[in-house]
Biopython code that builds the backbone (N, CA, C, O; Angstrom):
import numpy as np
from Bio.PDB.StructureBuilder import StructureBuilder

atoms = [
    (1, "MET", "N", (0.822, -1.145, -0.070)),
    (1, "MET", "CA", (0.058, 0.005, 0.030)),
    (1, "MET", "C", (0.855, 1.367, -0.042)),
    (1, "MET", "O", (0.613, 2.336, -0.761)),
    (2, "LYS", "N", (1.860, 1.199, 0.878)),
    (2, "LYS", "CA", (2.811, 2.370, 0.926)),
    (2, "LYS", "C", (3.471, 2.609, -0.362)),
    (2, "LYS", "O", (3.639, 3.784, -0.687)),
    (3, "ASN", "N", (3.897, 1.614, -1.197)),
    (3, "ASN", "CA", (4.516, 1.780, -2.499)),
    (3, "ASN", "C", (3.509, 2.427, -3.540)),
    (3, "ASN", "O", (3.919, 3.184, -4.420)),
    (4, "ILE", "N", (2.232, 2.108, -3.405)),
    (4, "ILE", "CA", (1.319, 2.643, -4.258)),
    (4, "ILE", "C", (1.134, 4.096, -3.966)),
    (4, "ILE", "O", (1.102, 4.887, -4.909)),
    (5, "GLU", "N", (1.018, 4.484, -2.812)),
    (5, "GLU", "CA", (0.950, 5.987, -2.348)),
    (5, "GLU", "C", (2.221, 6.735, -2.885)),
    (5, "GLU", "O", (2.061, 7.840, -3.402)),
    (6, "ILE", "N", (3.469, 6.192, -2.790)),
    (6, "ILE", "CA", (4.628, 6.831, -3.256)),
    (6, "ILE", "C", (4.627, 7.033, -4.787)),
    (6, "ILE", "O", (4.993, 8.070, -5.340)),
    (7, "LEU", "N", (4.143, 5.853, -5.447)),
    (7, "LEU", "CA", (4.154, 5.988, -6.941)),
    (7, "LEU", "C", (3.043, 7.000, -7.382)),
    (7, "LEU", "O", (3.241, 7.681, -8.388)),
    (8, "CYS", "N", (1.927, 7.118, -6.697)),
    (8, "CYS", "CA", (0.970, 8.085, -7.126)),
    (8, "CYS", "C", (1.508, 9.497, -6.865)),
    (8, "CYS", "O", (1.244, 10.397, -7.662)),
    (9, "PHE", "N", (2.261, 9.721, -5.763)),
    (9, "PHE", "CA", (2.825, 11.013, -5.458)),
    (9, "PHE", "C", (3.805, 11.353, -6.542)),
    (9, "PHE", "O", (3.744, 12.419, -7.155)),
    (10, "LEU", "N", (4.677, 10.467, -6.762)),
    (10, "LEU", "CA", (5.733, 10.747, -7.812)),
    (10, "LEU", "C", (5.154, 10.955, -9.291)),
    (10, "LEU", "O", (5.668, 11.746, -10.083)),
    (11, "THR", "N", (4.156, 10.255, -9.554)),
    (11, "THR", "CA", (3.456, 10.533, -10.867)),
    (11, "THR", "C", (2.859, 11.770, -10.954)),
    (11, "THR", "O", (2.977, 12.435, -11.983)),
    (12, "LEU", "N", (2.157, 12.209, -9.888)),
    (12, "LEU", "CA", (1.434, 13.451, -9.969)),
    (12, "LEU", "C", (2.487, 14.672, -9.837)),
    (12, "LEU", "O", (2.288, 15.756, -10.385)),
    (13, "THR", "N", (3.539, 14.405, -9.115)),
    (13, "THR", "CA", (4.497, 15.517, -8.964)),
    (13, "THR", "C", (5.371, 15.778, -10.242)),
    (13, "THR", "O", (5.756, 16.915, -10.514)),
    (14, "PHE", "N", (5.651, 14.756, -10.965)),
    (14, "PHE", "CA", (6.486, 14.928, -12.278)),
    (14, "PHE", "C", (5.642, 14.956, -13.464)),
    (14, "PHE", "O", (6.218, 15.114, -14.541)),
    (15, "MET", "N", (4.425, 14.833, -13.453)),
    (15, "MET", "CA", (3.595, 14.811, -14.685)),
    (15, "MET", "C", (3.408, 16.303, -15.020)),
    (15, "MET", "O", (2.883, 17.095, -14.237)),
    (16, "PRO", "N", (3.902, 16.647, -16.307)),
    (16, "PRO", "CA", (3.748, 17.982, -16.802)),
    (16, "PRO", "C", (2.356, 18.506, -16.908)),
    (16, "PRO", "O", (1.506, 17.975, -17.623)),
    (17, "ALA", "N", (2.145, 19.571, -16.172)),
    (17, "ALA", "CA", (0.801, 20.217, -16.263)),
    (17, "ALA", "C", (0.854, 21.398, -17.017)),
    (17, "ALA", "O", (1.816, 22.155, -16.894)),
    (18, "GLU", "N", (-0.210, 21.679, -17.901)),
    (18, "GLU", "CA", (-0.048, 22.760, -18.899)),
    (18, "GLU", "C", (-1.139, 23.759, -18.509)),
    (18, "GLU", "O", (-2.324, 23.456, -18.376)),
    (19, "ALA", "N", (-0.615, 24.992, -18.337)),
    (19, "ALA", "CA", (-1.437, 26.060, -17.828)),
    (19, "ALA", "C", (-1.983, 26.836, -19.015)),
    (19, "ALA", "O", (-1.325, 27.067, -20.030)),
    (20, "GLN", "N", (-3.251, 27.226, -18.806)),
    (20, "GLN", "CA", (-3.887, 28.229, -19.911)),
    (20, "GLN", "C", (-4.890, 29.000, -19.133)),
    (20, "GLN", "O", (-5.630, 29.736, -19.785)),
    (21, "LYS", "N", (-5.038, 28.950, -17.828)),
    (21, "LYS", "CA", (-5.926, 29.940, -17.014)),
    (21, "LYS", "C", (-5.008, 31.015, -16.625)),
    (21, "LYS", "O", (-4.103, 30.782, -15.823)),
    (22, "VAL", "N", (-5.179, 32.175, -17.136)),
    (22, "VAL", "CA", (-4.242, 33.321, -16.796)),
    (22, "VAL", "C", (-4.861, 34.435, -16.106)),
    (22, "VAL", "O", (-6.042, 34.738, -16.275)),
    (23, "TYR", "N", (-4.027, 35.076, -15.290)),
    (23, "TYR", "CA", (-4.363, 36.167, -14.477)),
    (23, "TYR", "C", (-3.354, 37.306, -14.806)),
    (23, "TYR", "O", (-2.136, 37.133, -14.753)),
    (24, "ASP", "N", (-3.935, 38.462, -15.143)),
    (24, "ASP", "CA", (-3.117, 39.659, -15.399)),
    (24, "ASP", "C", (-2.922, 40.336, -14.137)),
    (24, "ASP", "O", (-3.870, 40.874, -13.564)),
    (25, "THR", "N", (-1.689, 40.342, -13.648)),
    (25, "THR", "CA", (-1.262, 41.038, -12.298)),
    (25, "THR", "C", (-1.111, 42.432, -12.466)),
    (25, "THR", "O", (-1.260, 43.112, -11.451)),
    (26, "HIS", "N", (-0.844, 43.012, -13.535)),
    (26, "HIS", "CA", (-0.490, 44.469, -13.691)),
    (26, "HIS", "C", (0.757, 44.822, -12.965)),
    (26, "HIS", "O", (1.024, 46.005, -12.752)),
    (27, "ASN", "N", (1.565, 43.817, -12.556)),
    (27, "ASN", "CA", (2.620, 44.016, -11.859)),
    (27, "ASN", "C", (3.814, 43.096, -12.256)),
    (27, "ASN", "O", (3.779, 41.903, -11.957)),
    (28, "GLU", "N", (4.817, 43.609, -12.891)),
    (28, "GLU", "CA", (5.866, 42.717, -13.500)),
    (28, "GLU", "C", (6.577, 41.946, -12.440)),
    (28, "GLU", "O", (7.056, 40.869, -12.794)),
    (29, "SER", "N", (6.729, 42.322, -11.179)),
    (29, "SER", "CA", (7.485, 41.631, -10.245)),
    (29, "SER", "C", (6.658, 40.434, -9.694)),
    (29, "SER", "O", (7.201, 39.548, -9.034)),
    (30, "ARG", "N", (5.350, 40.431, -9.976)),
    (30, "ARG", "CA", (4.458, 39.276, -9.413)),
    (30, "ARG", "C", (4.211, 38.311, -10.564)),
    (30, "ARG", "O", (3.650, 37.238, -10.341)),
    (31, "ALA", "N", (4.615, 38.656, -11.802)),
    (31, "ALA", "CA", (4.213, 37.815, -12.879)),
    (31, "ALA", "C", (5.242, 36.627, -13.032)),
    (31, "ALA", "O", (6.446, 36.677, -12.780)),
    (32, "ASP", "N", (4.485, 35.503, -13.518)),
    (32, "ASP", "CA", (5.258, 34.295, -13.910)),
    (32, "ASP", "C", (5.868, 34.600, -15.298)),
    (32, "ASP", "O", (7.017, 34.274, -15.593)),
    (33, "VAL", "N", (5.095, 35.191, -16.059)),
    (33, "VAL", "CA", (5.528, 35.465, -17.524)),
    (33, "VAL", "C", (5.071, 36.911, -17.872)),
    (33, "VAL", "O", (3.956, 37.364, -17.612)),
    (34, "LYS", "N", (6.164, 37.630, -18.544)),
    (34, "LYS", "CA", (5.823, 38.922, -19.050)),
    (34, "LYS", "C", (5.545, 38.766, -20.547)),
    (34, "LYS", "O", (6.222, 38.035, -21.270)),
    (35, "VAL", "N", (4.486, 39.512, -20.976)),
    (35, "VAL", "CA", (3.905, 39.243, -22.236)),
    (35, "VAL", "C", (3.927, 40.587, -23.081)),
    (35, "VAL", "O", (3.624, 41.665, -22.568)),
    (36, "PHE", "N", (4.237, 40.478, -24.174)),
    (36, "PHE", "CA", (4.188, 41.578, -25.158)),
    (36, "PHE", "C", (3.181, 41.244, -26.379)),
    (36, "PHE", "O", (3.261, 40.167, -26.970)),
    (37, "VAL", "N", (2.343, 42.113, -26.681)),
    (37, "VAL", "CA", (1.293, 41.858, -27.798)),
    (37, "VAL", "C", (1.872, 42.453, -29.020)),
    (37, "VAL", "O", (2.152, 43.651, -29.073)),
    (38, "VAL", "N", (2.080, 41.522, -30.138)),
    (38, "VAL", "CA", (2.434, 41.952, -31.394)),
    (38, "VAL", "C", (1.382, 42.239, -32.324)),
    (38, "VAL", "O", (0.261, 41.777, -32.110)),
    (39, "ASP", "N", (1.624, 42.993, -33.396)),
    (39, "ASP", "CA", (0.550, 43.237, -34.346)),
    (39, "ASP", "C", (0.458, 42.412, -35.540)),
    (39, "ASP", "O", (-0.372, 42.676, -36.410)),
    (40, "LYS", "N", (1.258, 41.431, -35.634)),
    (40, "LYS", "CA", (1.244, 40.492, -36.717)),
    (40, "LYS", "C", (1.454, 39.067, -36.225)),
    (40, "LYS", "O", (2.370, 38.873, -35.426)),
    (41, "ASP", "N", (0.736, 38.106, -36.602)),
    (41, "ASP", "CA", (0.781, 36.776, -36.077)),
    (41, "ASP", "C", (2.195, 36.089, -36.356)),
    (41, "ASP", "O", (2.669, 35.285, -35.553)),
    (42, "TYR", "N", (2.809, 36.428, -37.477)),
    (42, "TYR", "CA", (4.195, 35.854, -37.717)),
    (42, "TYR", "C", (5.269, 36.348, -36.777)),
    (42, "TYR", "O", (6.321, 35.724, -36.645)),
    (43, "ARG", "N", (5.013, 37.454, -36.130)),
    (43, "ARG", "CA", (5.937, 37.946, -35.107)),
    (43, "ARG", "C", (5.750, 37.314, -33.691)),
    (43, "ARG", "O", (6.562, 37.534, -32.792)),
    (44, "ALA", "N", (4.707, 36.560, -33.532)),
    (44, "ALA", "CA", (4.424, 36.020, -32.176)),
    (44, "ALA", "C", (5.086, 34.702, -31.911)),
    (44, "ALA", "O", (5.322, 33.922, -32.833)),
    (45, "ASP", "N", (5.385, 34.445, -30.671)),
    (45, "ASP", "CA", (5.804, 33.170, -30.145)),
    (45, "ASP", "C", (4.491, 32.245, -30.067)),
    (45, "ASP", "O", (4.556, 31.047, -30.341)),
    (46, "LEU", "N", (3.276, 32.881, -29.669)),
    (46, "LEU", "CA", (2.188, 32.160, -29.511)),
    (46, "LEU", "C", (1.025, 32.953, -30.017)),
    (46, "LEU", "O", (0.941, 34.158, -29.783)),
    (47, "VAL", "N", (0.096, 32.278, -30.728)),
    (47, "VAL", "CA", (-1.198, 32.917, -31.149)),
    (47, "VAL", "C", (-2.120, 32.410, -30.235)),
    (47, "VAL", "O", (-2.262, 31.210, -30.004)),
    (48, "VAL", "N", (-2.815, 33.414, -29.656)),
    (48, "VAL", "CA", (-3.714, 33.220, -28.599)),
    (48, "VAL", "C", (-5.264, 33.527, -28.894)),
    (48, "VAL", "O", (-5.609, 34.624, -29.334)),
    (49, "PHE", "N", (-6.135, 32.545, -28.639)),
    (49, "PHE", "CA", (-7.580, 32.799, -28.565)),
    (49, "PHE", "C", (-8.097, 32.790, -27.247)),
    (49, "PHE", "O", (-7.796, 31.892, -26.461)),
    (50, "THR", "N", (-8.960, 33.857, -26.902)),
    (50, "THR", "CA", (-9.398, 33.819, -25.577)),
    (50, "THR", "C", (-10.800, 33.182, -25.586)),
    (50, "THR", "O", (-11.460, 33.270, -26.622)),
    (51, "THR", "N", (-11.257, 32.605, -24.613)),
    (51, "THR", "CA", (-12.429, 31.829, -24.364)),
    (51, "THR", "C", (-13.169, 32.317, -23.104)),
    (51, "THR", "O", (-12.571, 32.686, -22.093)),
    (52, "ASN", "N", (-14.477, 32.294, -23.226)),
    (52, "ASN", "CA", (-15.183, 32.593, -22.056)),
    (52, "ASN", "C", (-15.444, 31.392, -21.027)),
    (52, "ASN", "O", (-15.880, 31.580, -19.891)),
    (53, "THR", "N", (-15.159, 30.264, -21.504)),
    (53, "THR", "CA", (-15.237, 29.008, -20.776)),
    (53, "THR", "C", (-14.015, 28.387, -20.335)),
    (53, "THR", "O", (-13.197, 27.998, -21.169)),
    (54, "ASP", "N", (-13.815, 28.257, -19.083)),
    (54, "ASP", "CA", (-12.414, 27.822, -18.552)),
    (54, "ASP", "C", (-12.200, 26.272, -18.848)),
    (54, "ASP", "O", (-11.071, 25.785, -18.896)),
    (55, "SER", "N", (-13.235, 25.613, -19.023)),
    (55, "SER", "CA", (-13.113, 24.205, -19.363)),
    (55, "SER", "C", (-12.458, 23.916, -20.735)),
    (55, "SER", "O", (-11.878, 22.856, -20.968)),
    (56, "ARG", "N", (-12.592, 24.965, -21.667)),
    (56, "ARG", "CA", (-12.025, 24.930, -23.031)),
    (56, "ARG", "C", (-10.547, 25.405, -23.029)),
    (56, "ARG", "O", (-9.866, 25.326, -24.052)),
    (57, "ALA", "N", (-10.084, 25.881, -21.907)),
    (57, "ALA", "CA", (-8.806, 26.446, -21.838)),
    (57, "ALA", "C", (-7.800, 25.309, -21.173)),
    (57, "ALA", "O", (-7.169, 25.542, -20.142)),
    (58, "LYS", "N", (-7.734, 24.211, -21.797)),
    (58, "LYS", "CA", (-6.910, 23.213, -21.177)),
    (58, "LYS", "C", (-5.841, 22.827, -22.374)),
    (58, "LYS", "O", (-6.003, 23.137, -23.555)),
    (59, "ASP", "N", (-4.950, 22.244, -21.954)),
    (59, "ASP", "CA", (-3.730, 21.888, -22.873)),
    (59, "ASP", "C", (-2.972, 23.238, -23.306)),
    (59, "ASP", "O", (-3.537, 24.329, -23.377)),
    (60, "ASN", "N", (-1.760, 23.036, -23.553)),
    (60, "ASN", "CA", (-0.920, 24.218, -23.733)),
    (60, "ASN", "C", (-0.939, 24.479, -25.399)),
    (60, "ASN", "O", (0.010, 24.274, -26.156)),
    (61, "ARG", "N", (-2.148, 24.938, -25.733)),
    (61, "ARG", "CA", (-2.239, 25.179, -27.095)),
    (61, "ARG", "C", (-2.748, 26.485, -27.646)),
    (61, "ARG", "O", (-3.194, 26.623, -28.784)),
    (62, "GLY", "N", (-2.634, 27.485, -26.682)),
    (62, "GLY", "CA", (-2.864, 28.858, -27.024)),
    (62, "GLY", "C", (-4.408, 29.390, -26.805)),
    (62, "GLY", "O", (-4.775, 30.497, -27.200)),
    (63, "ILE", "N", (-5.219, 28.503, -26.158)),
    (63, "ILE", "CA", (-6.483, 28.954, -25.902)),
    (63, "ILE", "C", (-6.520, 29.328, -24.372)),
    (63, "ILE", "O", (-6.421, 28.464, -23.501)),
    (64, "TRP", "N", (-6.656, 30.561, -24.121)),
    (64, "TRP", "CA", (-6.548, 31.178, -22.782)),
    (64, "TRP", "C", (-7.981, 31.535, -22.246)),
    (64, "TRP", "O", (-8.871, 32.005, -22.955)),
    (65, "PHE", "N", (-8.090, 31.269, -20.974)),
    (65, "PHE", "CA", (-9.245, 31.785, -20.211)),
    (65, "PHE", "C", (-8.701, 32.877, -19.195)),
    (65, "PHE", "O", (-7.880, 32.518, -18.351)),
    (66, "ILE", "N", (-9.095, 34.097, -19.239)),
    (66, "ILE", "CA", (-8.635, 35.148, -18.425)),
    (66, "ILE", "C", (-9.383, 35.005, -17.130)),
    (66, "ILE", "O", (-10.596, 35.204, -17.061)),
    (67, "GLU", "N", (-8.647, 34.659, -16.110)),
    (67, "GLU", "CA", (-9.199, 34.503, -14.751)),
    (67, "GLU", "C", (-9.198, 35.782, -13.964)),
    (67, "GLU", "O", (-8.260, 36.569, -14.082)),
    (68, "HIS", "N", (-10.154, 36.005, -13.213)),
    (68, "HIS", "CA", (-10.454, 37.305, -12.533)),
    (68, "HIS", "C", (-9.894, 37.160, -10.989)),
    (68, "HIS", "O", (-9.683, 38.122, -10.251)),
    (69, "THR", "N", (-9.702, 35.837, -10.656)),
    (69, "THR", "CA", (-9.268, 35.659, -9.353)),
    (69, "THR", "C", (-7.816, 34.957, -9.422)),
    (69, "THR", "O", (-7.613, 33.894, -10.008)),
    (70, "GLU", "N", (-6.855, 35.692, -8.749)),
    (70, "GLU", "CA", (-5.478, 35.290, -8.852)),
    (70, "GLU", "C", (-5.216, 33.806, -8.441)),
    (70, "GLU", "O", (-4.476, 33.091, -9.116)),
    (71, "SER", "N", (-5.770, 33.419, -7.450)),
    (71, "SER", "CA", (-5.615, 32.092, -6.831)),
    (71, "SER", "C", (-6.141, 30.895, -7.807)),
    (71, "SER", "O", (-5.705, 29.747, -7.725)),
    (72, "ARG", "N", (-7.017, 31.262, -8.632)),
    (72, "ARG", "CA", (-7.485, 30.153, -9.484)),
    (72, "ARG", "C", (-6.685, 30.004, -10.773)),
    (72, "ARG", "O", (-6.824, 29.000, -11.472)),
    (73, "ALA", "N", (-5.846, 30.995, -11.099)),
    (73, "ALA", "CA", (-5.008, 31.008, -12.300)),
    (73, "ALA", "C", (-3.936, 30.050, -12.149)),
    (73, "ALA", "O", (-3.418, 29.797, -11.061)),
    (74, "ASP", "N", (-3.564, 29.451, -13.391)),
    (74, "ASP", "CA", (-2.483, 28.690, -13.549)),
    (74, "ASP", "C", (-1.124, 29.453, -13.678)),
    (74, "ASP", "O", (-0.089, 29.042, -13.153)),
    (75, "LYS", "N", (-1.210, 30.585, -14.413)),
    (75, "LYS", "CA", (-0.128, 31.466, -14.658)),
    (75, "LYS", "C", (-0.581, 32.813, -14.383)),
    (75, "LYS", "O", (-1.743, 33.153, -14.609)),
    (76, "LYS", "N", (0.361, 33.655, -13.865)),
    (76, "LYS", "CA", (0.196, 35.108, -13.590)),
    (76, "LYS", "C", (1.051, 35.773, -14.702)),
    (76, "LYS", "O", (2.243, 35.504, -14.857)),
    (77, "ILE", "N", (0.377, 36.641, -15.451)),
    (77, "ILE", "CA", (1.016, 37.344, -16.613)),
    (77, "ILE", "C", (0.938, 38.822, -16.405)),
    (77, "ILE", "O", (0.036, 39.341, -15.747)),
    (78, "CYS", "N", (1.866, 39.462, -16.957)),
    (78, "CYS", "CA", (1.899, 40.906, -17.006)),
    (78, "CYS", "C", (2.183, 41.362, -18.381)),
    (78, "CYS", "O", (3.146, 40.933, -19.018)),
    (79, "PHE", "N", (1.321, 42.257, -18.853)),
    (79, "PHE", "CA", (1.515, 42.745, -20.298)),
    (79, "PHE", "C", (2.508, 43.918, -20.079)),
    (79, "PHE", "O", (2.324, 44.806, -19.247)),
    (80, "VAL", "N", (3.557, 43.836, -20.891)),
    (80, "VAL", "CA", (4.595, 45.004, -21.011)),
    (80, "VAL", "C", (4.530, 45.713, -22.265)),
    (80, "VAL", "O", (3.923, 45.255, -23.232)),
    (81, "ASN", "N", (5.121, 46.790, -22.278)),
    (81, "ASN", "CA", (4.995, 47.717, -23.372)),
    (81, "ASN", "C", (6.134, 47.758, -24.231)),
    (81, "ASN", "O", (6.222, 48.645, -25.080)),
    (82, "ALA", "N", (7.082, 46.820, -24.084)),
    (82, "ALA", "CA", (8.295, 46.696, -25.041)),
    (82, "ALA", "C", (8.654, 45.277, -25.200)),
    (82, "ALA", "O", (8.660, 44.519, -24.230)),
    (83, "ALA", "N", (8.955, 44.891, -26.398)),
    (83, "ALA", "CA", (9.227, 43.456, -26.784)),
    (83, "ALA", "C", (10.446, 43.004, -25.997)),
    (83, "ALA", "O", (10.568, 41.831, -25.643)),
    (84, "SER", "N", (11.376, 43.972, -25.718)),
    (84, "SER", "CA", (12.719, 43.535, -25.096)),
    (84, "SER", "C", (12.551, 43.173, -23.728)),
    (84, "SER", "O", (13.372, 42.441, -23.176)),
    (85, "ARG", "N", (11.394, 43.699, -23.042)),
    (85, "ARG", "CA", (11.096, 43.204, -21.625)),
    (85, "ARG", "C", (10.263, 42.002, -21.479)),
    (85, "ARG", "O", (9.968, 41.563, -20.368)),
    (86, "ALA", "N", (9.876, 41.458, -22.587)),
    (86, "ALA", "CA", (8.898, 40.365, -22.595)),
    (86, "ALA", "C", (9.623, 38.923, -22.589)),
    (86, "ALA", "O", (10.706, 38.725, -23.139)),
    (87, "ASP", "N", (8.971, 38.059, -21.976)),
    (87, "ASP", "CA", (9.407, 36.608, -21.920)),
    (87, "ASP", "C", (8.688, 35.985, -23.253)),
    (87, "ASP", "O", (9.248, 35.097, -23.895)),
    (88, "LEU", "N", (7.538, 36.456, -23.589)),
    (88, "LEU", "CA", (6.627, 35.812, -24.524)),
    (88, "LEU", "C", (5.961, 36.883, -25.410)),
    (88, "LEU", "O", (5.378, 37.846, -24.913)),
    (89, "LYS", "N", (6.064, 36.690, -26.711)),
    (89, "LYS", "CA", (5.229, 37.559, -27.598)),
    (89, "LYS", "C", (4.023, 36.891, -28.107)),
    (89, "LYS", "O", (4.076, 35.801, -28.679)),
    (90, "VAL", "N", (2.991, 37.510, -27.911)),
    (90, "VAL", "CA", (1.601, 36.908, -28.348)),
    (90, "VAL", "C", (0.873, 37.810, -29.403)),
    (90, "VAL", "O", (1.069, 39.024, -29.463)),
    (91, "TYR", "N", (0.118, 37.209, -30.134)),
    (91, "TYR", "CA", (-0.849, 37.844, -31.047)),
    (91, "TYR", "C", (-2.327, 37.213, -30.756)),
    (91, "TYR", "O", (-2.476, 35.992, -30.725)),
    (92, "PHE", "N", (-3.248, 37.982, -30.575)),
    (92, "PHE", "CA", (-4.601, 37.711, -30.205)),
    (92, "PHE", "C", (-5.313, 37.482, -31.603)),
    (92, "PHE", "O", (-5.190, 38.265, -32.545)),
    (93, "THR", "N", (-6.062, 36.335, -31.632)),
    (93, "THR", "CA", (-6.797, 36.081, -32.841)),
    (93, "THR", "C", (-8.286, 35.780, -32.493)),
    (93, "THR", "O", (-8.592, 35.313, -31.396)),
    (94, "ASN", "N", (-9.154, 36.048, -33.411)),
    (94, "ASN", "CA", (-10.637, 35.810, -33.223)),
    (94, "ASN", "C", (-11.038, 34.421, -33.629)),
    (94, "ASN", "O", (-12.190, 34.006, -33.503)),
    (95, "THR", "N", (-10.043, 33.718, -34.123)),
    (95, "THR", "CA", (-10.420, 32.371, -34.701)),
    (95, "THR", "C", (-9.703, 31.291, -33.872)),
    (95, "THR", "O", (-8.473, 31.266, -33.853)),
    (96, "GLU", "N", (-10.436, 30.400, -33.190)),
    (96, "GLU", "CA", (-9.943, 29.397, -32.372)),
    (96, "GLU", "C", (-8.889, 28.463, -33.040)),
    (96, "GLU", "O", (-7.907, 28.042, -32.428)),
    (97, "SER", "N", (-9.157, 28.178, -34.313)),
    (97, "SER", "CA", (-8.327, 27.358, -35.108)),
    (97, "SER", "C", (-6.916, 27.727, -35.479)),
    (97, "SER", "O", (-6.069, 26.919, -35.862)),
    (98, "ARG", "N", (-6.736, 29.082, -35.325)),
    (98, "ARG", "CA", (-5.504, 29.759, -35.638)),
    (98, "ARG", "C", (-4.641, 29.764, -34.275)),
    (98, "ARG", "O", (-3.452, 30.081, -34.317)),
    (99, "ALA", "N", (-5.165, 29.465, -33.269)),
    (99, "ALA", "CA", (-4.374, 29.499, -32.005)),
    (99, "ALA", "C", (-3.337, 28.514, -32.030)),
    (99, "ALA", "O", (-3.588, 27.453, -32.601)),
    (100, "GLY", "N", (-2.040, 28.710, -31.426)),
    (100, "GLY", "CA", (-1.083, 27.704, -31.252)),
    (100, "GLY", "C", (0.293, 28.323, -31.259)),
    (100, "GLY", "O", (0.466, 29.512, -31.525)),
    (101, "TRP", "N", (1.262, 27.490, -30.960)),
    (101, "TRP", "CA", (2.569, 27.909, -30.793)),
    (101, "TRP", "C", (3.228, 28.128, -32.190)),
    (101, "TRP", "O", (3.011, 27.372, -33.137)),
    (102, "ARG", "N", (4.094, 29.276, -32.253)),
    (102, "ARG", "CA", (4.779, 29.461, -33.444)),
    (102, "ARG", "C", (6.307, 29.420, -32.963)),
    (102, "ARG", "O", (7.195, 29.259, -33.800)),
    (103, "ASN", "N", (6.536, 29.537, -31.892)),
    (103, "ASN", "CA", (7.978, 29.255, -31.390)),
    (103, "ASN", "C", (7.842, 28.174, -30.277)),
    (103, "ASN", "O", (7.599, 28.519, -29.120)),
    (104, "PRO", "N", (7.994, 26.900, -30.614)),
    (104, "PRO", "CA", (7.890, 25.769, -29.584)),
    (104, "PRO", "C", (8.878, 25.872, -28.366)),
    (104, "PRO", "O", (8.638, 25.361, -27.273)),
    (105, "GLU", "N", (9.925, 26.530, -28.642)),
    (105, "GLU", "CA", (11.074, 26.690, -27.658)),
    (105, "GLU", "C", (10.507, 27.513, -26.389)),
    (105, "GLU", "O", (11.041, 27.434, -25.283)),
    (106, "LYS", "N", (9.447, 28.257, -26.638)),
    (106, "LYS", "CA", (8.868, 29.064, -25.520)),
    (106, "LYS", "C", (7.761, 28.297, -24.831)),
    (106, "LYS", "O", (7.241, 28.775, -23.823)),
    (107, "LYS", "N", (7.391, 27.184, -25.301)),
    (107, "LYS", "CA", (6.154, 26.493, -24.720)),
    (107, "LYS", "C", (6.169, 26.241, -23.272)),
    (107, "LYS", "O", (5.150, 26.241, -22.581)),
    (108, "ALA", "N", (7.429, 26.012, -22.810)),
    (108, "ALA", "CA", (7.718, 25.657, -21.372)),
    (108, "ALA", "C", (7.272, 26.822, -20.549)),
    (108, "ALA", "O", (6.886, 26.567, -19.408)),
    (109, "LEU", "N", (7.267, 28.106, -20.973)),
    (109, "LEU", "CA", (6.822, 29.185, -20.152)),
    (109, "LEU", "C", (5.445, 29.060, -19.683)),
    (109, "LEU", "O", (5.148, 29.588, -18.611)),
    (110, "MET", "N", (4.579, 28.429, -20.352)),
    (110, "MET", "CA", (3.207, 28.365, -19.999)),
    (110, "MET", "C", (2.779, 27.059, -19.381)),
    (110, "MET", "O", (1.590, 26.793, -19.206)),
    (111, "GLU", "N", (3.801, 26.218, -19.041)),
    (111, "GLU", "CA", (3.491, 24.964, -18.361)),
    (111, "GLU", "C", (3.566, 25.274, -16.918)),
    (111, "GLU", "O", (4.274, 26.187, -16.492)),
    (112, "LYS", "N", (2.826, 24.503, -16.149)),
    (112, "LYS", "CA", (2.742, 24.719, -14.630)),
    (112, "LYS", "C", (4.054, 24.352, -14.060)),
    (112, "LYS", "O", (4.245, 24.438, -12.847)),
]
sb = StructureBuilder()
sb.init_structure("model")
sb.init_model(0)
sb.init_chain("A")
sb.init_seg("    ")
for serial, (resi, resn, name, xyz) in enumerate(atoms, 1):
    if name == "N":
        sb.init_residue(resn, " ", resi, " ")
    sb.init_atom(name, np.array(xyz, "f"), 0.0, 1.0, " ", f" {name:<3s}", serial, name[0])
structure = sb.get_structure()
C-alpha cells in the first residue's frame, strides 16, 4: 500500500501540467511570464484565442481563459509595453483554429 502511495505521489509530482488559465497581475514583479502583444501573427511566439469557458482552456495550445481571481489562475502574466522586456510575444486572434505555438522553444513558459 505504501508503495502505491509513493508511486501516485511521484507520478502527480512529475507529470507536466499545462497552464492556460491566466491572471493579469499588472505588476511585473508578481508575474510568472511577461507578455508583449505583437501586431502580426508571424511575429508572435504564441497565437492566442481567448475563451469565456475555463473548461476549453486546457492543454498548452494557445486557448486562454482570463481568470479574475489570482488564486484560480495557472499562470500570472503581466503585459509589458516593450518586446525587449517580454518573455513571450503573443498575437490575439478571433479564430480558435489559428491559436497555437509559433515558437515551440517558448512552450515551457506556459507549463505549470
